[in-house]
N, C-alpha and C positions, 0 to 999 in steps of 0.2 A: 638161250643166252650163252650157254657154255660153248656152243659151236662158234660163236663170235669171239670168244676169249682166246681160244687156241691160236688162230692166225695173228691176233694182236700180240700175244706173248712171243710167238716166233719172230715177228717183225721187230719187236723190242729187243730180243736177244741178238738178232742180226745187227741192229743198229749199235748196240752196246759193244759187240765184237769189233765192228768197223771203227768205232771210237777208240777202243783199247789198242787196236793195231796202229792207229794214227799216233797215239800217245807214245807207244813203244818204238815208233820209227819204222815199223814194218811196211808202211805204205810209201816209203820214200821213193822206191823205184816206180811205182804206179804214178805218183805225183810228178816225178821227172818225165815220164812218158807223156802225160797230159800236157805238161809245159812244153815239151819238145815238139809235139804235134801242133800246138798252137803258135809257137814262136819261130819254129824252123821247119815249115812244111816242105816236104820233098827231100829233106836230108835224113840220112839213116841215123837213128838214135844208137847210143851205146848199148851193147848187150848187157844183160842183167849182171853177169859175172864181173865185167869191167866196171859197171856202175858201182857195185858194192865194194870192189877193191878201192876205187877212188874215194868213195864215201868214207870208208874206214880210214884210209890214209889221211884224208882231210881232217877227220876227227882227232887223229893222233898229232898232226902238226899244228892245228888251229883249234884248240879245245873250246874257245868261245866261252859260253856260259856254263859249260859242263863243270860239275863240282870236283871231279877227280882227274 
């Protein structure tokens, strides 16, 4: 039974890490790439550096629901 527990704990930790990254906004570029592949096939997506620059700039100019 212990041998079944270890893979389940590992899977749970991976899922928790994935959720935490989503909440913190770290998955934003991955989500952008998924959207871009789906909605703009054949077009080159922004590089990660450019994406984060625009993402940060947008947060500064349009804070939306951000508290600060």
